[in-house]
C-alpha positions in Angstrom: 29.2 86.9 40.0 30.5 88.8 37.0 28.1 87.1 34.6 26.6 90.2 33.1 28.1 92.9 30.9 28.9 96.1 32.7 26.7 99.0 31.4 28.6 101.8 29.8 27.2 104.6 27.7 30.1 104.0 25.3 29.7 100.2 24.8 26.0 99.5 25.1 23.4 100.2 22.4 20.7 102.0 24.4 18.0 101.1 21.8 18.4 97.4 22.7 18.9 97.9 26.4 16.5 95.9 28.6 17.1 96.4 32.3 19.7 97.3 34.9 21.3 94.9 37.4 22.5 97.3 40.0 24.9 96.8 42.9 22.8 97.2 46.0 25.6 98.7 48.1 26.4 101.3 45.4 22.8 102.3 45.2 22.5 102.7 49.0 25.7 104.8 49.0 24.5 107.1 46.2 21.1 107.5 47.8 22.6 108.4 51.2 24.9 111.0 49.5 21.7 112.9 48.5 20.5 113.0 52.1 18.1 110.1 52.1 17.9 107.5 54.8 16.8 103.9 54.3 14.1 102.8 56.6 13.4 99.3 55.2 14.9 96.9 52.7 12.5 94.3 51.3 13.9 91.6 49.0 11.1 90.5 46.7 10.3 87.3 44.8 13.2 84.8 45.2 11.3 82.2 43.2 11.5 84.4 40.1 15.1 85.3 40.8 16.2 81.6 41.1 13.9 80.6 38.1 15.4 83.2 35.8 19.0 82.5 36.8 19.3 78.7 37.3 18.2 77.0 34.1 18.3 73.5 35.7 15.5 74.6 38.1 13.6 76.6 35.6 11.0 74.0 34.5 9.8 73.1 38.0 10.0 76.7 39.3 8.1 78.0 36.3 5.2 75.6 37.1 5.2 76.8 40.7 5.5 80.4 39.6 2.6 80.2 37.1 0.2 78.1 39.3 -2.5 79.7 41.4 -3.3 76.6 43.6 -2.7 77.0 47.3 0.2 74.5 47.4 2.1 76.2 44.7 1.5 79.6 46.2 2.7 78.3 49.6 5.8 76.8 48.0 6.5 80.1 46.3 6.1 82.0 49.5 8.5 79.6 51.4 11.1 79.7 48.6 11.0 83.5 48.7 11.1 83.6 52.5 14.2 81.3 52.7 16.2 82.6 49.7 15.1 86.3 49.4 18.3 87.7 50.8 20.5 86.0 48.2 18.2 85.4 45.2 15.5 88.1 45.1 14.2 89.3 41.7 14.2 92.9 43.1 14.7 94.8 46.3 
């Protein structure tokens, strides 16, 4: 969505750098160029992805994310199942 600064060795202070947000298609292309073949793609933890990116939903999702009770764990699983392709924390 263009909300994050593009990483460039020239413009980013590497000492303060936290993490990468990579373009999935570019990563796949680069990996395939080196002779590898993807067997499986597994989006992971849409609850965290949504919680971290949508501040309006953060309070309720944080409670679900932190809780260990069976209802919260089931809700977290369902959120991830439904939204993982568009909002996963990682792949």
